[in-house]
PANU-524105 format. One record per residue: residue number from 1; x, y, z of N, C-alpha, C, O, CB in turn. Coordinates in pm, whole numbers. Last residue first. Glycine has a CB too. Layout:
REM residues N
<rec markol="NUM" n_u="X" n_v="Y" n_w="Z" ca_u="X" ca_v="Y" ca_w="Z" c_u="X" c_v="Y" c_w="Z" o_u="X" o_v="Y" o_w="Z" cb_u="X" cb_v="Y" cb_w="Z"/>
...
***
This chain:
REM residues 88
<rec markol="88" n_u="-21586" n_v="-208" n_w="-8428" ca_u="-21568" ca_v="-82" ca_w="-8340" c_u="-21623" c_v="25" c_w="-8413" o_u="-21622" o_v="139" o_w="-8365" cb_u="-21420" cb_v="-49" cb_w="-8301"/>
<rec markol="87" n_u="-21557" n_v="-455" n_w="-8528" ca_u="-21687" ca_v="-399" ca_w="-8504" c_u="-21684" c_v="-291" c_w="-8422" o_u="-21777" o_v="-273" o_w="-8344" cb_u="-21775" cb_v="-489" cb_w="-8451"/>
<rec markol="86" n_u="-21375" n_v="-602" n_w="-8757" ca_u="-21369" ca_v="-499" ca_w="-8674" c_u="-21509" c_v="-441" c_w="-8670" o_u="-21570" o_v="-392" o_w="-8766" cb_u="-21264" cb_v="-404" cb_w="-8715"/>
<rec markol="85" n_u="-21303" n_v="-821" n_w="-8917" ca_u="-21388" ca_v="-858" ca_w="-8805" c_u="-21413" c_v="-735" c_w="-8715" o_u="-21467" o_v="-753" o_w="-8606" cb_u="-21323" cb_v="-974" cb_w="-8724"/>
<rec markol="84" n_u="-21120" n_v="-726" n_w="-9100" ca_u="-21233" ca_v="-794" ca_w="-9153" c_u="-21340" c_v="-826" c_w="-9047" o_u="-21455" o_v="-854" o_w="-9082" cb_u="-21188" cb_v="-919" cb_w="-9217"/>
<rec markol="83" n_u="-20901" n_v="-608" n_w="-9002" ca_u="-21015" ca_v="-506" ca_w="-9024" c_u="-21140" c_v="-594" c_w="-9069" o_u="-21252" o_v="-542" o_w="-9074" cb_u="-20973" cb_v="-386" cb_w="-9145"/>
<rec markol="82" n_u="-20713" n_v="-825" n_w="-8967" ca_u="-20755" ca_v="-743" ca_w="-8847" c_u="-20889" c_v="-647" c_w="-8865" o_u="-20965" o_v="-616" o_w="-8773" cb_u="-20631" cb_v="-650" cb_w="-8808"/>
<rec markol="81" n_u="-20582" n_v="-947" n_w="-9168" ca_u="-20727" ca_v="-1001" ca_w="-9132" c_u="-20792" c_v="-923" c_w="-9018" o_u="-20906" o_v="-947" o_w="-8978" cb_u="-20722" cb_v="-1158" cb_w="-9085"/>
<rec markol="80" n_u="-20343" n_v="-837" n_w="-9228" ca_u="-20420" ca_v="-903" ca_w="-9336" c_u="-20566" c_v="-939" c_w="-9308" o_u="-20653" o_v="-958" o_w="-9393" cb_u="-20352" cb_v="-1025" cb_w="-9372"/>
<rec markol="79" n_u="-20237" n_v="-775" n_w="-8988" ca_u="-20270" ca_v="-670" ca_w="-9071" c_u="-20359" c_v="-712" c_w="-9175" o_u="-20448" o_v="-636" o_w="-9214" cb_u="-20157" cb_v="-610" cb_w="-9125"/>
<rec markol="78" n_u="-20305" n_v="-985" n_w="-8719" ca_u="-20220" ca_v="-960" ca_w="-8829" c_u="-20291" c_v="-851" c_w="-8918" o_u="-20414" o_v="-849" o_w="-8911" cb_u="-20189" cb_v="-1093" cb_w="-8907"/>
<rec markol="77" n_u="-20425" n_v="-849" n_w="-8399" ca_u="-20389" ca_v="-945" ca_w="-8494" c_u="-20325" c_v="-895" c_w="-8622" o_u="-20293" o_v="-777" o_w="-8633" cb_u="-20502" cb_v="-1018" cb_w="-8525"/>
<rec markol="76" n_u="-20657" n_v="-745" n_w="-8176" ca_u="-20519" ca_v="-758" ca_w="-8190" c_u="-20502" c_v="-867" c_w="-8294" o_u="-20562" o_v="-974" o_w="-8277" cb_u="-20448" cb_v="-788" cb_w="-8054"/>
<rec markol="75" n_u="-20919" n_v="-552" n_w="-8060" ca_u="-20872" ca_v="-658" ca_w="-8141" c_u="-20715" c_v="-634" c_w="-8148" o_u="-20660" o_v="-526" o_w="-8129" cb_u="-20946" cb_v="-659" cb_w="-8285"/>
<rec markol="74" n_u="-20981" n_v="-366" n_w="-7835" ca_u="-21083" ca_v="-439" ca_w="-7910" c_u="-21034" c_v="-556" c_w="-7974" o_u="-21092" o_v="-663" o_w="-7953" cb_u="-21143" cb_v="-357" cb_w="-8009"/>
<rec markol="73" n_u="-20917" n_v="-208" n_w="-7520" ca_u="-20849" ca_v="-288" ca_w="-7644" c_u="-20984" c_v="-365" c_w="-7694" o_u="-21070" o_v="-412" o_w="-7621" cb_u="-20704" cb_v="-409" cb_w="-7593"/>
<rec markol="72" n_u="-20993" n_v="93" n_w="-7390" ca_u="-21042" ca_v="-54" ca_w="-7416" c_u="-20966" c_v="-115" c_w="-7539" o_u="-20965" o_v="-58" o_w="-7648" cb_u="-21207" cb_v="-60" cb_w="-7446"/>
<rec markol="71" n_u="-20855" n_v="284" n_w="-7156" ca_u="-20816" ca_v="252" ca_w="-7299" c_u="-20884" c_v="118" c_w="-7306" o_u="-20840" o_v="28" o_w="-7235" cb_u="-20646" cb_v="247" cb_w="-7333"/>
<rec markol="70" n_u="-20962" n_v="575" n_w="-6952" ca_u="-20962" ca_v="427" ca_w="-6979" c_u="-20931" c_v="404" c_w="-7132" o_u="-20970" o_v="481" o_w="-7220" cb_u="-21107" cb_v="360" cb_w="-6939"/>
<rec markol="69" n_u="-21057" n_v="805" n_w="-6831" ca_u="-20921" ca_v="782" ca_w="-6844" c_u="-20893" c_v="637" c_w="-6865" o_u="-20804" o_v="581" o_w="-6800" cb_u="-20851" cb_v="832" cb_w="-6730"/>
<rec markol="68" n_u="-21308" n_v="898" n_w="-6840" ca_u="-21283" ca_v="792" ca_w="-6743" c_u="-21138" c_v="759" c_w="-6735" o_u="-21096" o_v="691" o_w="-6641" cb_u="-21360" cb_v="668" cb_w="-6777"/>
<rec markol="67" n_u="-21265" n_v="1066" n_w="-7048" ca_u="-21329" ca_v="1132" ca_w="-6941" c_u="-21297" c_v="1025" c_w="-6822" o_u="-21261" o_v="1069" o_w="-6713" cb_u="-21496" cb_v="1163" cb_w="-6972"/>
<rec markol="66" n_u="-21161" n_v="928" n_w="-7271" ca_u="-21083" ca_v="1038" ca_w="-7199" c_u="-21152" c_v="1074" c_w="-7067" o_u="-21079" o_v="1113" o_w="-6976" cb_u="-21071" cb_v="1171" cb_w="-7291"/>
<rec markol="65" n_u="-21148" n_v="642" n_w="-7364" ca_u="-21246" ca_v="717" ca_w="-7282" c_u="-21155" c_v="815" c_w="-7216" o_u="-21084" o_v="786" o_w="-7120" cb_u="-21333" cb_v="625" cb_w="-7176"/>
<rec markol="64" n_u="-21070" n_v="503" n_w="-7671" ca_u="-21022" ca_v="577" ca_w="-7565" c_u="-21147" c_v="648" c_w="-7500" o_u="-21233" o_v="704" o_w="-7567" cb_u="-20912" cb_v="675" cb_w="-7613"/>
<rec markol="63" n_u="-21016" n_v="167" n_w="-7820" ca_u="-21092" ca_v="288" ca_w="-7810" c_u="-21054" c_v="372" c_w="-7690" o_u="-21001" o_v="309" o_w="-7599" cb_u="-21234" cb_v="255" cb_w="-7805"/>
<rec markol="62" n_u="-20814" n_v="-16" n_w="-8061" ca_u="-20855" ca_v="23" ca_w="-7937" c_u="-20946" c_v="148" c_w="-7933" o_u="-20952" o_v="224" o_w="-8029" cb_u="-20740" cb_v="42" cb_w="-7859"/>
<rec markol="61" n_u="-20636" n_v="-262" n_w="-8223" ca_u="-20742" ca_v="-173" ca_w="-8248" c_u="-20815" c_v="-130" c_w="-8099" o_u="-20870" o_v="-218" o_w="-8033" cb_u="-20847" cb_v="-248" cb_w="-8354"/>
<rec markol="60" n_u="-20314" n_v="-318" n_w="-8348" ca_u="-20391" ca_v="-314" ca_w="-8206" c_u="-20501" c_v="-217" c_w="-8232" o_u="-20474" o_v="-100" o_w="-8261" cb_u="-20294" cb_v="-262" cb_w="-8071"/>
<rec markol="59" n_u="-20155" n_v="-523" n_w="-8565" ca_u="-20234" ca_v="-405" ca_w="-8562" c_u="-20300" c_v="-436" c_w="-8400" o_u="-20325" o_v="-545" o_w="-8350" cb_u="-20355" cb_v="-394" cb_w="-8707"/>
<rec markol="58" n_u="-19854" n_v="-618" n_w="-8748" ca_u="-19988" ca_v="-651" ca_w="-8663" c_u="-20037" c_v="-514" c_w="-8622" o_u="-19974" o_v="-410" o_w="-8641" cb_u="-19961" cb_v="-750" cb_w="-8520"/>
<rec markol="57" n_u="-19607" n_v="-588" n_w="-8864" ca_u="-19722" ca_v="-634" ca_w="-8956" c_u="-19871" c_v="-660" c_w="-8882" o_u="-19973" o_v="-706" o_w="-8935" cb_u="-19673" cb_v="-776" cb_w="-9027"/>
<rec markol="56" n_u="-19527" n_v="-334" n_w="-8630" ca_u="-19468" ca_v="-431" ca_w="-8754" c_u="-19598" c_v="-460" c_w="-8837" o_u="-19678" o_v="-373" o_w="-8871" cb_u="-19392" cb_v="-593" cb_w="-8696"/>
<rec markol="55" n_u="-19768" n_v="-220" n_w="-8514" ca_u="-19644" ca_v="-295" ca_w="-8444" c_u="-19623" c_v="-389" c_w="-8546" o_u="-19680" o_v="-497" o_w="-8557" cb_u="-19668" cb_v="-371" cb_w="-8290"/>
<rec markol="54" n_u="-19998" n_v="44" n_w="-8503" ca_u="-19910" ca_v="-45" ca_w="-8588" c_u="-19796" c_v="-103" c_w="-8506" o_u="-19733" o_v="-27" o_w="-8433" cb_u="-19851" cb_v="34" cb_w="-8711"/>
<rec markol="53" n_u="-20319" n_v="91" n_w="-8374" ca_u="-20176" ca_v="116" ca_w="-8358" c_u="-20087" c_v="-2" c_w="-8424" o_u="-20107" o_v="-121" o_w="-8401" cb_u="-20143" cb_v="131" cb_w="-8201"/>
<rec markol="52" n_u="-20611" n_v="279" n_w="-8427" ca_u="-20538" ca_v="160" ca_w="-8463" c_u="-20384" c_v="205" c_w="-8444" o_u="-20333" o_v="312" o_w="-8481" cb_u="-20576" cb_v="109" cb_w="-8619"/>
<rec markol="51" n_u="-20908" n_v="364" n_w="-8242" ca_u="-20780" ca_v="388" ca_w="-8323" c_u="-20698" c_v="258" c_w="-8346" o_u="-20720" o_v="151" o_w="-8290" cb_u="-20688" cb_v="495" cb_w="-8248"/>
<rec markol="50" n_u="-21274" n_v="436" n_w="-8274" ca_u="-21134" ca_v="371" ca_w="-8240" c_u="-21018" c_v="397" c_w="-8309" o_u="-21018" o_v="445" o_w="-8422" cb_u="-21139" cb_v="240" cb_w="-8248"/>
<rec markol="49" n_u="-21497" n_v="522" n_w="-8375" ca_u="-21452" ca_v="609" ca_w="-8276" c_u="-21305" c_v="549" c_w="-8237" o_u="-21228" o_v="618" o_w="-8171" cb_u="-21560" cb_v="617" cb_w="-8150"/>
<rec markol="48" n_u="-21527" n_v="520" n_w="-8738" ca_u="-21526" ca_v="461" ca_w="-8614" c_u="-21462" c_v="549" c_w="-8511" o_u="-21384" o_v="638" o_w="-8543" cb_u="-21461" cb_v="333" cb_w="-8622"/>
<rec markol="47" n_u="-21475" n_v="612" n_w="-8996" ca_u="-21605" ca_v="565" ca_w="-8964" c_u="-21619" c_v="492" c_w="-8833" o_u="-21710" o_v="411" o_w="-8815" cb_u="-21650" cb_v="481" cb_w="-9070"/>
<rec markol="46" n_u="-21124" n_v="528" n_w="-8971" ca_u="-21244" ca_v="593" ca_w="-9047" c_u="-21359" c_v="532" c_w="-9011" o_u="-21360" o_v="410" o_w="-8992" cb_u="-21236" cb_v="587" cb_w="-9196"/>
<rec markol="45" n_u="-20935" n_v="561" n_w="-8673" ca_u="-21001" ca_v="480" ca_w="-8774" c_u="-21119" c_v="551" c_w="-8852" o_u="-21198" o_v="625" o_w="-8793" cb_u="-21055" cb_v="357" cb_w="-8706"/>
<rec markol="44" n_u="-20634" n_v="763" n_w="-8613" ca_u="-20777" ca_v="730" ca_w="-8583" c_u="-20857" c_v="652" c_w="-8718" o_u="-20839" o_v="682" o_w="-8836" cb_u="-20855" cb_v="880" cb_w="-8544"/>
<rec markol="43" n_u="-20351" n_v="577" n_w="-8549" ca_u="-20424" ca_v="650" ca_w="-8639" c_u="-20565" c_v="629" c_w="-8600" o_u="-20615" o_v="522" o_w="-8565" cb_u="-20395" cb_v="612" cb_w="-8779"/>
<rec markol="42" n_u="-20023" n_v="604" n_w="-8395" ca_u="-20158" ca_v="556" ca_w="-8397" c_u="-20233" c_v="650" c_w="-8492" o_u="-20200" o_v="766" o_w="-8515" cb_u="-20221" cb_v="551" cb_w="-8251"/>
<rec markol="41" n_u="-19782" n_v="717" n_w="-8401" ca_u="-19803" ca_v="618" ca_w="-8496" c_u="-19942" c_v="553" c_w="-8484" o_u="-19973" o_v="458" o_w="-8556" cb_u="-19698" cb_v="519" cb_w="-8483"/>
<rec markol="40" n_u="-19779" n_v="899" n_w="-8182" ca_u="-19771" ca_v="946" ca_w="-8338" c_u="-19802" c_v="844" c_w="-8442" o_u="-19843" o_v="876" o_w="-8554" cb_u="-19629" cb_v="993" cb_w="-8374"/>
<rec markol="39" n_u="-20026" n_v="802" n_w="-7945" ca_u="-19898" ca_v="827" ca_w="-7999" c_u="-19892" c_v="853" c_w="-8150" o_u="-19985" o_v="832" o_w="-8227" cb_u="-19816" cb_v="717" cb_w="-7968"/>
<rec markol="38" n_u="-20255" n_v="845" n_w="-7752" ca_u="-20240" ca_v="892" ca_w="-7894" c_u="-20111" c_v="899" c_w="-7945" o_u="-20077" o_v="1007" o_w="-7993" cb_u="-20294" cb_v="1017" cb_w="-7913"/>
<rec markol="37" n_u="-20206" n_v="797" n_w="-7490" ca_u="-20308" ca_v="698" ca_w="-7572" c_u="-20313" c_v="732" c_w="-7722" o_u="-20368" o_v="658" o_w="-7803" cb_u="-20466" cb_v="710" cb_w="-7514"/>
<rec markol="36" n_u="-19940" n_v="763" n_w="-7290" ca_u="-19977" ca_v="852" ca_w="-7423" c_u="-20091" c_v="768" c_w="-7499" o_u="-20056" o_v="672" o_w="-7568" cb_u="-19833" cb_v="875" cb_w="-7534"/>
<rec markol="35" n_u="-19952" n_v="611" n_w="-7074" ca_u="-19907" ca_v="752" ca_w="-7055" c_u="-19947" c_v="854" c_w="-7183" o_u="-19975" o_v="974" o_w="-7180" cb_u="-19744" cb_v="749" cb_w="-7035"/>
<rec markol="34" n_u="-20069" n_v="373" n_w="-7163" ca_u="-20103" ca_v="429" ca_w="-7038" c_u="-20077" c_v="580" c_w="-7021" o_u="-20156" o_v="659" o_w="-6969" cb_u="-20031" cb_v="356" cb_w="-6937"/>
<rec markol="33" n_u="-19932" n_v="302" n_w="-7410" ca_u="-20042" ca_v="375" ca_w="-7420" c_u="-20097" c_v="428" c_w="-7295" o_u="-20171" o_v="526" o_w="-7304" cb_u="-20131" cb_v="305" cb_w="-7483"/>
<rec markol="32" n_u="-19721" n_v="149" n_w="-7327" ca_u="-19679" ca_v="284" ca_w="-7358" c_u="-19834" c_v="368" c_w="-7364" o_u="-19844" o_v="484" o_w="-7325" cb_u="-19583" cb_v="285" cb_w="-7515"/>
<rec markol="31" n_u="-19834" n_v="-106" n_w="-7331" ca_u="-19798" ca_v="-33" ca_w="-7200" c_u="-19773" c_v="103" c_w="-7211" o_u="-19798" o_v="177" o_w="-7117" cb_u="-19682" cb_v="-87" cb_w="-7137"/>
<rec markol="30" n_u="-19860" n_v="-160" n_w="-7595" ca_u="-19984" ca_v="-130" ca_w="-7508" c_u="-19953" c_v="-61" c_w="-7387" o_u="-20025" o_v="28" o_w="-7340" cb_u="-20058" cb_v="-253" cb_w="-7468"/>
<rec markol="29" n_u="-19589" n_v="-196" n_w="-7646" ca_u="-19666" ca_v="-96" ca_w="-7706" c_u="-19782" c_v="-46" c_w="-7636" o_u="-19808" o_v="73" o_w="-7615" cb_u="-19706" cb_v="-138" cb_w="-7825"/>
<rec markol="28" n_u="-19547" n_v="-438" n_w="-7495" ca_u="-19479" ca_v="-311" ca_w="-7481" c_u="-19537" c_v="-197" c_w="-7513" o_u="-19545" o_v="-102" o_w="-7435" cb_u="-19376" cb_v="-309" cb_w="-7544"/>
<rec markol="27" n_u="-19728" n_v="-617" n_w="-7624" ca_u="-19774" ca_v="-576" ca_w="-7494" c_u="-19673" c_v="-479" c_w="-7446" o_u="-19708" o_v="-424" o_w="-7342" cb_u="-19794" cb_v="-695" cb_w="-7395"/>
<rec markol="26" n_u="-19591" n_v="-620" n_w="-7882" ca_u="-19725" ca_v="-568" ca_w="-7876" c_u="-19753" c_v="-523" c_w="-7727" o_u="-19796" o_v="-410" o_w="-7704" cb_u="-19828" cb_v="-679" cb_w="-7926"/>
<rec markol="25" n_u="-19357" n_v="-759" n_w="-7810" ca_u="-19351" ca_v="-614" ca_w="-7865" c_u="-19492" c_v="-552" c_w="-7861" o_u="-19501" o_v="-432" o_w="-7835" cb_u="-19294" cb_v="-610" cb_w="-8020"/>
<rec markol="24" n_u="-19454" n_v="-993" n_w="-7724" ca_u="-19394" ca_v="-912" ca_w="-7635" c_u="-19380" c_v="-779" c_w="-7668" o_u="-19386" o_v="-689" o_w="-7585" cb_u="-19283" cb_v="-957" cb_w="-7606"/>
<rec markol="23" n_u="-19580" n_v="-1099" n_w="-7961" ca_u="-19656" ca_v="-1063" ca_w="-7838" c_u="-19588" c_v="-978" c_w="-7752" o_u="-19652" o_v="-887" o_w="-7700" cb_u="-19694" cb_v="-1176" cb_w="-7762"/>
<rec markol="22" n_u="-19340" n_v="-1126" n_w="-8126" ca_u="-19446" ca_v="-1031" ca_w="-8168" c_u="-19530" c_v="-1003" c_w="-8020" o_u="-19538" o_v="-888" o_w="-7976" cb_u="-19549" cb_v="-1105" cb_w="-8301"/>
<rec markol="21" n_u="-19212" n_v="-1322" n_w="-7965" ca_u="-19154" ca_v="-1205" ca_w="-7986" c_u="-19250" c_v="-1088" c_w="-8035" o_u="-19239" o_v="-973" o_w="-7992" cb_u="-19049" cb_v="-1231" cb_w="-8075"/>
<rec markol="20" n_u="-19414" n_v="-1535" n_w="-7974" ca_u="-19369" ca_v="-1482" ca_w="-7841" c_u="-19310" c_v="-1350" c_w="-7870" o_u="-19352" o_v="-1258" o_w="-7801" cb_u="-19265" cb_v="-1577" cb_w="-7766"/>
<rec markol="19" n_u="-19670" n_v="-1516" n_w="-8229" ca_u="-19549" ca_v="-1565" ca_w="-8176" c_u="-19483" c_v="-1494" c_w="-8064" o_u="-19505" o_v="-1373" o_w="-8065" cb_u="-19462" cb_v="-1571" cb_w="-8275"/>
<rec markol="18" n_u="-19992" n_v="-1558" n_w="-8076" ca_u="-19898" ca_v="-1484" ca_w="-8162" c_u="-19766" c_v="-1537" c_w="-8125" o_u="-19744" o_v="-1591" o_w="-8017" cb_u="-19904" cb_v="-1328" cb_w="-8145"/>
<rec markol="17" n_u="-20192" n_v="-1625" n_w="-7891" ca_u="-20162" ca_v="-1705" ca_w="-7998" c_u="-20051" c_v="-1658" c_w="-8097" o_u="-20028" o_v="-1727" o_w="-8196" cb_u="-20280" cb_v="-1724" cb_w="-8064"/>
<rec markol="16" n_u="-20226" n_v="-1429" n_w="-7700" ca_u="-20152" ca_v="-1564" ca_w="-7649" c_u="-20126" c_v="-1658" c_w="-7790" o_u="-20047" o_v="-1752" o_w="-7789" cb_u="-20264" cb_v="-1659" cb_w="-7524"/>
<rec markol="15" n_u="-20369" n_v="-1215" n_w="-7830" ca_u="-20232" ca_v="-1206" ca_w="-7806" c_u="-20148" c_v="-1337" c_w="-7778" o_u="-20033" o_v="-1356" o_w="-7818" cb_u="-20219" cb_v="-1119" cb_w="-7698"/>
<rec markol="14" n_u="-20621" n_v="-1348" n_w="-7827" ca_u="-20568" ca_v="-1309" ca_w="-7945" c_u="-20411" c_v="-1304" c_w="-7938" o_u="-20337" o_v="-1367" o_w="-8013" cb_u="-20628" cb_v="-1178" cb_w="-7982"/>
<rec markol="13" n_u="-20646" n_v="-1372" n_w="-7550" ca_u="-20640" ca_v="-1487" ca_w="-7641" c_u="-20582" c_v="-1457" c_w="-7768" o_u="-20499" o_v="-1534" o_w="-7816" cb_u="-20768" cb_v="-1541" cb_w="-7665"/>
<rec markol="12" n_u="-20676" n_v="-1113" n_w="-7491" ca_u="-20582" ca_v="-1192" ca_w="-7425" c_u="-20544" c_v="-1318" c_w="-7518" o_u="-20429" o_v="-1350" o_w="-7549" cb_u="-20640" cb_v="-1235" cb_w="-7286"/>
<rec markol="11" n_u="-20920" n_v="-1048" n_w="-7626" ca_u="-20801" ca_v="-997" ca_w="-7671" c_u="-20682" c_v="-1064" c_w="-7613" o_u="-20584" o_v="-1073" o_w="-7687" cb_u="-20797" cb_v="-862" cb_w="-7647"/>
<rec markol="10" n_u="-21102" n_v="-1200" n_w="-7456" ca_u="-21097" ca_v="-1227" ca_w="-7610" c_u="-20955" c_v="-1162" c_w="-7671" o_u="-20890" o_v="-1224" o_w="-7755" cb_u="-21238" cb_v="-1152" cb_w="-7688"/>
<rec markol="9" n_u="-21100" n_v="-1078" n_w="-7217" ca_u="-21040" ca_v="-1204" ca_w="-7237" c_u="-21008" c_v="-1239" c_w="-7381" o_u="-20906" o_v="-1296" o_w="-7417" cb_u="-21126" cb_v="-1304" cb_w="-7180"/>
<rec markol="8" n_u="-20983" n_v="-723" n_w="-7266" ca_u="-21090" ca_v="-840" ca_w="-7235" c_u="-21020" c_v="-964" c_w="-7259" o_u="-20907" o_v="-970" o_w="-7308" cb_u="-21228" cb_v="-838" cb_w="-7330"/>
<rec markol="7" n_u="-20811" n_v="-488" n_w="-7082" ca_u="-20787" ca_v="-604" ca_w="-7183" c_u="-20886" c_v="-710" c_w="-7161" o_u="-20884" o_v="-779" o_w="-7059" cb_u="-20641" cb_v="-669" cb_w="-7171"/>
<rec markol="6" n_u="-20795" n_v="-161" n_w="-7043" ca_u="-20868" ca_v="-269" ca_w="-7010" c_u="-20861" c_v="-372" c_w="-7133" o_u="-20894" o_v="-349" o_w="-7249" cb_u="-21012" cb_v="-223" cb_w="-6973"/>
<rec markol="5" n_u="-20577" n_v="54" n_w="-6886" ca_u="-20582" ca_v="-39" ca_w="-6994" c_u="-20676" c_v="-161" c_w="-6955" o_u="-20651" o_v="-242" o_w="-6865" cb_u="-20435" cb_v="-87" cb_w="-7029"/>
<rec markol="4" n_u="-20615" n_v="391" n_w="-6758" ca_u="-20623" ca_v="243" ca_w="-6718" c_u="-20641" c_v="146" c_w="-6851" o_u="-20737" o_v="176" o_w="-6921" cb_u="-20755" cb_v="222" cb_w="-6613"/>
<rec markol="3" n_u="-20375" n_v="653" n_w="-6799" ca_u="-20493" ca_v="577" ca_w="-6829" c_u="-20484" c_v="434" c_w="-6788" o_u="-20381" o_v="368" o_w="-6783" cb_u="-20523" cb_v="585" cb_w="-6971"/>
<rec markol="2" n_u="-20230" n_v="900" n_w="-6578" ca_u="-20242" ca_v="780" ca_w="-6672" c_u="-20358" c_v="718" c_w="-6681" o_u="-20442" o_v="721" o_w="-6590" cb_u="-20159" cb_v="682" cb_w="-6645"/>
<rec markol="1" n_u="-20182" n_v="1239" n_w="-6600" ca_u="-20258" ca_v="1136" ca_w="-6536" c_u="-20253" c_v="1018" c_w="-6632" o_u="-20271" o_v="1034" o_w="-6752" cb_u="-20405" cb_v="1182" cb_w="-6505"/>
***
């Protein structure tokens, strides 16, 4: 069964300000999460229920609801500052 990906408006804005090539690659990776929410390059975040997905020098922070089959995107940004505001 596939998962539903929930992208809040704040995350859409974070993606919109990225270079087009990077944004396209991130959107492709997010699309793959529908079928496999825990790909091999995703890691569980320490001290959090969230996961992080590497896309080059950028990261996608997200939570998984296995019961409801939903993925909640929390943040998208450059690796140098993505964790500074991580509230997951």
